[in-house]
VOGU-3710 file (C-alpha; in Angstrom, 3 decimals, decimal comma):
1> mnsenaprhv> 84,973/93,587/95,090  88,168/94,493/95,533  88,545/98,416/96,278  91,617/98,438/93,568  89,098/97,169/90,691  86,570/99,809/91,696  85,513/102,367/89,329  86,727/105,890/89,503  83,949/108,459/88,762  85,349/111,674/87,504
11> ysgpsalsnd> 83,010/114,147/88,608  83,122/118,080/87,280  82,187/120,720/89,384  80,613/124,260/88,269  80,823/124,549/84,682  80,692/128,145/82,495  79,103/125,647/79,958  75,783/124,648/81,965  73,406/126,280/84,067  73,541/123,663/86,311
21> pfvsrpitns> 76,198/125,076/89,160  77,146/120,900/89,448  76,972/119,139/86,428  78,840/116,033/85,485  79,958/116,214/82,197  82,512/114,156/80,215  86,280/114,459/80,269  89,164/113,966/77,910  92,734/113,805/78,933  92,614/117,417/78,392
31> nyssseslqd> 90,660/117,744/81,572  93,704/116,117/83,690  97,631/116,268/82,975  99,708/113,044/83,581  101,320/113,059/86,895  105,177/115,117/86,377  106,058/114,558/90,028  109,379/113,502/91,517  109,463/109,845/92,403  110,253/108,683/96,606
41> gesdgsksan> 114,051/108,713/96,863  115,110/111,465/94,549  117,926/113,170/95,922  118,775/116,699/94,633  121,129/117,233/91,809  120,741/113,730/90,760  120,762/113,441/86,658  120,256/110,058/86,554  116,994/110,338/88,736  116,222/113,799/86,510
51> ssdsgsrssr> 116,747/111,736/83,398  114,830/108,757/84,350  111,897/110,423/85,308  111,588/112,768/82,155  111,782/109,596/80,379  108,959/107,957/82,568  107,151/111,531/82,071  107,458/111,146/78,123  106,797/107,595/78,017  103,184/108,150/79,881
61> deknnsyahg> 102,552/111,330/77,913  103,050/109,021/74,433  100,781/106,254/75,668  97,978/108,828/76,847  98,328/110,895/73,536  98,314/108,042/71,260  95,324/106,637/73,377  93,282/109,921/73,159  94,151/109,950/69,291  92,916/106,020/68,992
71> rgqssqslfl> 89,670/107,125/70,876  89,107/110,477/69,325  88,579/113,529/71,018  85,496/112,791/71,829  83,282/113,603/75,060  83,320/109,895/76,249  83,714/109,911/80,121  86,608/108,023/81,662  85,680/105,585/84,550  89,435/105,380/86,410
81> stniqtetgl> 91,029/103,178/88,660  93,192/104,590/90,579  94,232/104,686/94,670  95,214/108,169/95,213  93,679/110,789/97,587  93,539/114,121/96,711  96,864/116,452/97,281  98,188/112,840/98,861  98,929/110,940/95,518  101,204/107,954/96,014
91> phidedeqvs> 104,233/107,218/93,953  104,131/104,624/92,014  105,820/101,365/93,410  108,455/99,677/91,219  109,452/96,068/91,931  112,489/97,407/93,978  110,460/99,063/96,394  108,082/96,573/96,456  110,911/93,983/97,789  111,484/96,725/100,141
101> aanekpvtwr> 107,878/96,907/101,493  107,856/92,997/101,464  111,084/93,504/103,912  109,371/96,543/106,267  109,333/95,545/109,862  105,418/94,650/111,455  103,612/97,404/112,376  103,439/97,739/116,380  102,051/100,245/118,772  105,627/102,262/119,125
111> slprkdqlli> 106,017/102,915/115,270  102,689/104,452/115,318  102,843/108,190/113,874  102,142/111,260/115,987  101,606/109,383/119,162  101,214/112,574/121,196  97,675/113,367/119,193  96,646/110,216/119,360  96,843/110,059/123,108  94,975/113,270/123,396
121> ltlarlsepl> 92,298/111,762/121,175  92,185/108,488/123,700  91,660/110,903/126,535  89,034/112,930/124,660  87,544/109,383/123,619  87,348/108,022/127,056  85,290/110,441/128,436  82,153/108,924/126,711  82,039/105,530/127,576  83,000/106,635/131,319
131> tqtslgaylf> 80,088/108,408/131,922  77,644/106,338/129,481  78,767/102,911/131,501  78,893/104,645/134,860  75,390/105,576/134,362  74,696/101,748/133,723  75,398/100,826/137,689  72,824/102,583/139,081  70,446/104,065/136,284  67,542/101,433/137,509
141> yqlksfdpsl> 67,988/102,617/141,030  68,200/106,222/140,398  64,669/105,676/138,380  63,206/104,033/141,375  64,243/106,897/143,636  62,143/109,246/141,283  58,522/107,122/141,742  59,512/103,731/143,956  55,639/102,688/143,038  56,196/102,614/139,985
151> pdstissqag> 56,332/98,724/138,894  59,567/96,826/137,596  58,129/96,676/133,831  57,748/100,800/133,763  61,265/101,104/135,069  62,546/98,700/132,371  60,976/101,344/129,405  62,121/104,628/131,192  65,506/102,954/130,962  65,455/102,368/127,674
161> ilqaafpgsq> 63,916/105,803/126,862  66,683/107,318/128,888  69,617/104,852/127,252  68,216/106,012/123,784  67,791/110,224/124,625  71,486/110,740/123,863  72,220/108,772/120,537  68,700/110,058/119,452  69,397/113,627/120,043  73,178/112,943/118,540
171> fltailwgrf> 71,307/112,046/115,566  69,493/115,136/115,297  72,840/116,900/115,355  75,560/114,661/113,936  75,358/115,505/110,387  75,665/119,416/111,293  78,484/118,870/113,534  80,429/116,803/110,789  79,433/119,979/107,853  80,858/122,313/110,226
181> adsewggrkr> 83,974/119,880/111,240  84,511/120,244/106,893  83,972/123,856/107,114  86,780/126,534/106,708  85,175/128,305/109,626  84,437/125,171/111,875  87,172/122,456/112,264  87,725/119,477/113,712  88,939/120,775/117,129  86,086/123,585/117,512
191> vlmigllgta> 83,379/120,493/117,573  85,397/118,087/120,068  85,648/121,089/122,144  82,083/122,076/122,264  80,847/118,167/122,432  83,048/117,746/125,523  81,884/120,548/127,375  78,681/120,313/126,517  78,917/116,515/128,150  79,998/117,889/130,874
201> csvigfgfsr> 77,321/120,428/131,552  74,776/117,388/130,968  75,636/115,080/133,401  75,898/117,334/135,726  72,676/118,603/135,360  71,367/114,771/135,105  73,350/113,834/138,222  71,167/116,639/140,139  67,753/115,735/138,572  64,716/114,815/140,609
211> nfttavvfrc> 62,407/113,321/138,367  62,009/111,451/135,366  61,473/114,203/132,472  64,237/116,597/134,095  66,832/113,421/133,420  65,440/112,904/129,333  66,378/116,982/129,248  69,468/116,668/130,263  70,226/113,693/128,602  68,977/115,108/125,488
221> lggvlngnig> 71,136/118,467/125,864  74,418/115,697/125,824  73,356/114,425/122,949  72,737/117,595/120,940  76,174/119,027/121,631  78,128/115,944/121,076  79,098/115,188/117,552  82,899/113,451/119,169  82,813/110,055/117,480  82,737/111,035/113,737
231> vmrtmiseii> 84,966/113,582/114,306  87,585/111,726/115,888  87,481/109,000/113,573  87,992/111,496/110,804  91,131/112,827/113,073  92,704/109,610/113,146  92,343/108,768/109,330  93,744/112,248/108,891  97,032/112,043/111,114  97,259/108,166/110,157
241> kekkyqsraf> 97,315/108,578/106,420  98,649/105,214/105,846  96,850/101,814/105,904  99,207/100,154/107,347  99,002/101,784/110,659  94,853/101,801/109,992  94,243/98,724/111,877  95,859/99,627/115,115  95,283/103,133/115,117  91,358/102,363/114,638
251> lilpmtfnig> 91,567/100,193/117,344  92,603/102,657/119,556  88,643/104,038/120,190  86,699/100,601/120,469  90,219/99,698/123,263  89,674/102,972/124,688  85,687/102,084/125,258  86,531/98,798/127,000  88,865/100,847/129,715  86,208/103,026/129,889
261> viigpilggi> 83,943/100,329/130,353  85,749/99,063/133,121  86,565/102,210/135,269  83,063/103,587/134,383  80,958/101,025/136,308  83,324/100,545/139,155  83,395/104,442/140,006  79,298/104,528/139,528  78,943/101,214/141,729  81,250/102,416/144,311
271> ladpvgsyps> 80,093/106,493/144,145  76,523/105,812/143,782  74,399/106,375/147,153  77,253/107,420/148,878  75,200/108,097/152,092  73,046/104,803/151,690  76,839/102,938/150,939  78,645/104,601/153,564  76,477/105,897/156,486  79,576/105,762/158,522
281> ifgpgsalgg> 81,023/108,230/156,677  78,433/110,480/155,177  75,306/109,402/156,881  73,598/110,988/160,010  75,895/111,169/163,110  79,101/110,448/160,781  82,436/112,708/161,131  81,345/114,235/157,549  77,643/114,032/157,598  77,020/115,452/160,821
291> kngvywmtrw> 73,599/115,324/162,548  71,248/114,239/159,714  74,351/113,482/157,131  75,380/115,263/154,028  72,625/117,132/152,736  73,326/117,298/149,228  74,107/113,447/148,839  71,237/112,670/151,343  69,002/115,182/148,745  70,664/113,796/145,388
301> pyalpnlmsa> 71,860/110,532/145,993  73,527/109,870/142,277  75,334/113,079/141,914  78,552/112,124/143,248  79,315/109,714/140,327  77,987/112,552/137,748  80,398/115,275/139,287  83,321/112,764/139,070  82,292/112,122/135,470  82,157/115,977/134,808
311> ifllasafav> 85,741/116,446/136,277  87,050/114,007/133,829  85,069/115,803/130,863  86,512/119,032/131,907  90,075/117,815/131,978  89,959/116,046/128,463  88,302/119,452/127,364  91,095/121,553/128,166  93,744/119,111/127,032  92,173/119,173/123,726
321> ilfleetdev> 92,234/123,231/123,886  96,020/123,248/124,944  97,438/120,239/123,014  95,813/118,705/120,263  96,542/119,966/116,735  93,960/120,863/113,803  93,584/118,567/111,288  91,744/120,019/108,664  94,214/120,709/105,608  93,195/124,312/105,206
331> lkqktdyglr> 92,466/125,287/109,121  95,567/123,724/110,509  97,446/126,752/108,550  95,305/129,420/110,593  96,776/130,694/114,187  95,820/128,596/117,075  95,945/130,349/120,924  94,896/127,487/122,381  98,467/125,690/120,975  100,023/128,852/121,747
341> lgnwvrrklf> 98,866/128,644/125,361  99,831/125,080/125,664  102,979/125,576/124,561  103,829/128,167/126,823  102,748/125,555/129,452  104,802/123,417/127,957  107,655/125,987/128,164  107,159/126,182/132,199  106,604/123,176/133,188  109,126/121,126/131,283
351> grdesysavp> 111,649/123,571/129,805  110,749/122,599/126,341  108,159/123,925/123,461  107,385/120,955/121,573  105,418/122,944/118,418  105,546/122,307/114,745  106,307/124,859/112,288  105,384/125,146/108,790  108,290/124,613/106,195  108,210/127,799/103,575
361> mdetfmlerr> 108,502/125,963/100,083  108,380/127,447/96,538  104,596/127,406/95,507  105,546/125,621/92,316  107,520/123,064/93,960  105,064/122,257/96,762  102,243/121,964/93,889  104,677/119,394/91,956  105,171/117,659/95,191  102,266/117,316/97,619
371> stdlelqptp> 100,374/115,245/94,862  103,025/112,347/95,323  105,063/112,593/98,204  103,345/111,434/101,509  106,610/112,869/103,588  106,210/116,252/102,210  102,259/117,078/103,017  102,199/120,280/104,909  102,983/119,709/108,586  100,663/121,681/111,301
381> tsansttpis> 101,456/124,969/111,851  102,446/125,849/115,160  100,124/128,397/117,248  103,165/130,583/117,615  105,139/130,279/114,790  106,801/133,328/113,173  108,020/131,672/109,689  106,069/133,353/107,036  103,815/130,661/104,697  104,954/131,343/101,378
391> hkparrrklp> 101,226/131,140/99,940  97,667/131,573/101,127  96,009/127,697/101,114  93,990/127,116/98,254  90,292/127,166/98,674  89,413/123,432/98,705  87,078/121,808/96,249  84,259/119,800/98,048  82,362/117,395/96,599  78,354/118,089/97,112
401> frriwtrnvi> 76,500/116,338/99,699  74,277/114,952/96,774  76,747/112,903/95,211  78,212/111,645/98,414  75,517/108,723/98,080  77,208/105,999/95,795  76,104/102,365/96,281  79,046/101,351/98,768  78,106/104,388/101,238  74,895/103,095/101,079
411> itlishglla> 75,272/99,519/102,474  77,755/100,478/104,237  75,845/102,624/106,628  73,139/100,273/106,722  75,591/97,685/107,862  76,821/100,133/110,250  73,482/101,024/111,680  72,291/97,107/112,108  75,513/96,538/114,050  75,265/99,604/116,133
421> mhvgtfnslw> 71,473/98,799/117,083  71,923/95,468/118,581  75,263/96,549/120,030  73,598/99,361/121,664  70,588/97,603/122,575  72,622/95,105/124,053  74,317/97,490/126,839  71,366/98,699/127,330  69,345/95,663/128,167  72,401/94,142/129,750
431> fiylsaprfd> 72,086/96,876/132,910  68,377/96,634/132,702  68,568/92,475/133,257  71,353/92,549/135,764  69,389/94,855/137,671  65,787/93,353/137,693  64,499/91,010/140,627  64,784/87,347/140,434  61,548/85,303/139,908  60,312/84,401/143,431
441> pahpippnha> 58,208/81,827/143,730  56,685/82,724/147,161  55,934/86,058/144,900  55,280/85,358/141,677  55,740/88,179/138,959  53,317/87,429/136,584  50,621/86,388/139,178  50,780/82,580/139,239  53,329/81,804/136,955  55,313/79,014/137,021
451> qhgpihftgg> 58,906/78,306/135,402  58,806/75,681/133,160  60,684/74,618/129,432  63,802/76,793/127,774  61,082/79,502/126,962  58,816/80,497/129,603  60,972/81,605/132,222  61,481/85,204/133,481  63,672/87,359/136,173  66,758/89,028/136,402
461> lalppprigl> 69,722/88,752/138,679  68,547/91,681/141,396  72,774/92,419/141,509  73,499/95,634/143,654  75,305/98,468/141,650  78,638/97,485/142,836  78,248/93,794/141,873  76,923/95,518/138,644  80,114/97,658/138,217  81,947/94,298/138,660
471> alailgfigi> 80,050/92,491/135,872  80,414/95,387/133,539  83,658/96,131/134,228  84,367/91,691/132,746  83,151/93,270/129,494  86,128/95,845/129,708  88,502/93,493/130,730  87,892/90,541/128,235  87,915/93,027/125,654  91,239/94,897/126,644
481> ilqlalyprl> 93,022/91,668/126,301  91,251/90,431/123,232  92,138/93,418/121,798  96,107/93,808/122,687  96,471/89,707/121,998  94,561/89,024/119,599  92,657/91,277/117,129  96,335/93,372/115,221  97,640/89,952/114,020  94,099/87,776/113,245
491> shwlgtalsy> 92,927/91,363/111,875  95,642/91,671/109,759  95,287/87,808/108,637  91,971/87,773/107,672  91,611/91,721/106,345  89,115/93,937/107,450  85,958/92,731/105,149  86,794/89,469/105,744  87,056/89,462/109,382  84,096/91,983/109,749
501> rlflllfpit> 81,485/89,464/108,197  83,069/86,440/110,355  82,797/88,145/113,362  79,210/89,234/112,991  78,289/85,528/112,893  78,576/85,659/116,951  76,056/88,001/118,064  73,255/85,996/117,805  74,665/83,251/119,363  75,329/85,727/122,293
511> ytlapylsii> 71,868/86,915/122,476  70,179/83,569/122,315  72,110/82,331/125,206  72,186/85,435/127,229  68,542/85,249/129,239  69,340/81,644/130,740  71,554/82,885/132,869  68,144/83,357/135,041  67,791/79,506/135,713  71,321/78,803/136,278
521> psttkaphpv> 71,926/77,655/139,556  72,426/80,164/142,158  74,034/79,354/145,899  71,271/82,111/147,572  67,567/81,563/146,913  65,197/84,667/145,757  64,566/87,288/146,287  68,628/87,827/146,753  71,149/88,672/144,609  72,308/85,397/142,210
531> egplvwaslt> 75,749/84,155/143,402  77,853/81,195/143,104  80,964/80,246/140,910  78,268/78,899/138,476  76,356/82,041/137,843  79,583/84,346/137,259  81,072/81,224/134,998  78,600/81,563/132,575  78,205/85,005/132,886  81,608/85,453/131,716
541> gilfiqvlar> 81,417/83,301/129,250  78,256/84,793/127,631  80,600/88,209/127,847  83,699/86,809/126,252  81,516/85,672/123,196  80,236/89,288/122,672  82,977/91,074/123,125  84,941/88,907/120,910  82,775/89,547/118,153  82,581/93,273/119,364
551> tfalpsatil> 86,316/93,726/119,360  87,041/92,521/115,552  83,016/93,972/114,365  83,343/97,444/115,632  86,919/98,580/114,595  86,373/97,092/111,166  83,195/98,918/110,739  84,977/102,213/111,438  87,322/101,463/108,625  84,916/100,431/106,594
561> vnnccphpsv> 83,214/103,767/107,007  86,278/105,409/106,312  87,136/104,047/103,589  83,886/104,138/101,652  84,300/107,711/101,458  83,721/109,077/98,118  85,961/111,988/98,134  88,516/113,233/101,093  86,493/116,697/101,029  84,023/114,962/102,559
571> lgtvhslgqs> 85,481/112,752/104,583  84,184/114,361/108,220  80,502/114,682/106,698  80,714/110,467/105,607  81,640/110,246/109,395  79,314/112,346/110,976  76,726/110,301/108,630  78,043/107,131/110,065  77,841/108,761/113,485  74,165/109,641/112,406
581> vssatrtvgp> 72,682/106,269/111,349  74,376/104,821/114,270  72,547/107,353/117,024  69,225/106,763/115,113  69,985/102,733/115,184  70,967/103,391/119,472  67,685/105,314/119,648  65,755/103,054/118,896  67,107/99,896/119,672  67,083/100,426/123,373
591> ilggwifgtg> 63,096/102,258/123,367  61,972/99,032/121,616  64,474/96,474/123,559  63,220/98,326/127,227  59,509/97,962/126,079  59,677/94,410/124,982  61,815/93,569/127,753  59,472/94,651/130,216  56,386/92,919/128,221  58,464/89,868/128,441
601> lnigvvglaw> 58,670/90,278/132,508  54,774/90,880/132,381  54,232/87,111/130,509  57,008/85,581/131,997  59,209/85,114/129,104  62,242/87,006/130,000  64,061/85,865/127,137  61,728/87,876/124,431  63,908/90,841/123,983  66,979/88,591/123,981
611> wtlagvavag> 65,791/86,769/121,121  64,391/89,449/119,339  68,004/91,249/119,310  69,598/88,340/118,233  66,973/88,223/114,791  68,243/91,997/114,499  72,216/90,255/114,518  71,553/87,834/111,900  70,094/90,441/109,469  73,453/92,399/110,432
621> aiagtavreg> 75,031/89,632/109,613  73,519/89,013/106,220  74,019/92,629/105,402  77,649/92,473/106,481  78,250/90,368/103,189  77,743/92,794/100,994  79,796/95,140/102,399  83,331/95,922/100,600  86,406/97,838/101,207  86,935/101,051/99,439
631> dgheiliege> 89,658/102,924/98,598  88,692/106,713/100,371  88,712/108,202/96,996  85,995/106,918/94,523  84,945/110,246/92,643  87,521/112,457/91,075  86,803/115,951/91,261  87,877/118,338/88,038  91,178/119,182/87,668  92,931/116,448/90,439
641> vlddesdair> 95,998/115,010/89,113  96,371/111,432/88,459  99,369/109,499/89,773  99,904/107,266/86,839  97,598/107,948/83,424  98,839/105,133/81,880  98,190/102,262/84,641  94,657/103,695/85,007  94,321/103,555/81,221  95,412/100,280/80,843
651> rrt> 92,788/99,185/83,171  89,751/101,181/81,546  90,892/99,451/77,941
//
């Protein structure tokens, strides 16, 4: 269903005529006014433009009055189909403007607005995949170090629980962080700052954990304090308001994820257990280790990669505090002492001030222009600006939480949740599978098991942490290439919804083929790690299909969640709902996946978890067929100004 034809519901807030503070009541033409805004490109003092504008307004008023008279001043509800957003309504586009738009140059990375702000969000986003994927390179071995006597099936289950602890905790608090980000006493920037600092404390505690329980507690702490993903998506949509830039702007987050997937596993594999990996440098009798080796590296062998992750998180947090601007319409008018300090740092280091100041305008002029002109949207106020503002920002009307749940929001969140479940479970299962011991016919597990047929085979790949880092980094390399070379053009050609539906179909193929890596001929014999060009070629091929699907599905899902929002006043809340649903499914998925994988090892069917995951992916592909792309403003709050009422009425009639 095309978003332009979606019904627009007019919502009334608190009314003196009703005891219900949030009552939906019918409206007529008196409930909204015709657009009296200036058209784009109008020059000051142009009488012809003004007279043309007045004529168009009069024509629309006559049509509206005629329509209202014909229908009668009754209390019939109007379902209006418009494409405006609160305080950012687009001007009416005539034929000349359409021809001009057709001749516009294609969108490029260089043409994206506010690249400075997008860069800071990129650094902040990079911190989470860097931390999570670094963990994947050595988690199996860290859990083994807690209790070496545990069987591999139990370690697999523990790994699933540990992976699920972070998103599970996010699920409990994501909506609260979203409401905090939308509130006038919170804000997007403050949520990001708390999330980065909280995650830094979490990874330090995790690195110095000595048992499974302590590790789970610190993982939960990081999840409780981190509501960043939904807020980052909200900020990108508020920085990049025009849809023509969205396919590239929303690609930044998954592309950053792939960069983290490249760097994280390599760092994790290199830095894990430095005494065991580099005994001549950190071990007993070495130059740095002394007689007994470096004490803290011996006692906490997996602390070093976590300390490196914490350093990066702290650096990202300081970048957010000093240089990131608030994007909330109300809060960005307030003084930001972090930006003030950041501007002072800029002046000292670079000898320039890159602050942004609000332009004072007459209040009436602002009210007329704000609803129609994107170029005259209030710019972020400088932290050190001394320019007085002519008026205080009005208290924002917000859509009640119970009105968020439109049909499209519910369907989109279900589809998004299923996608997050199988992608998150794949990320968890993949490193467990790479770490699990190979099947050894001399010492079979389970006892007396013999490999036979396309189903009854078992064993992992037995890769050590550095090789796991390489295998995980392949994910990132493939993703970066596809996102830069293929995604922008193909996604623009297919459209968001269609590319989302098509590439969901590739996930079941990947999950079905993945376990057959266990029976690919290797140049080494068990129990040694697998080797050989055929093994690595097969591994890369499977990852290529998965990353190709993920490259298109994940940014498309983000755009669909963003555009299904029924009203801009709850955009942060909707993104947090998306993060909450994603966190819930990414909690359930790895726990069940780890348990099923352990069960499969015990019965000699390593593909059990993978083929179950393929079934979930099929369900997600089916759910994706019902998703439609919205326009971000399905419901109008009473008093909002329509951009072109005559066009809306014409669609209604």
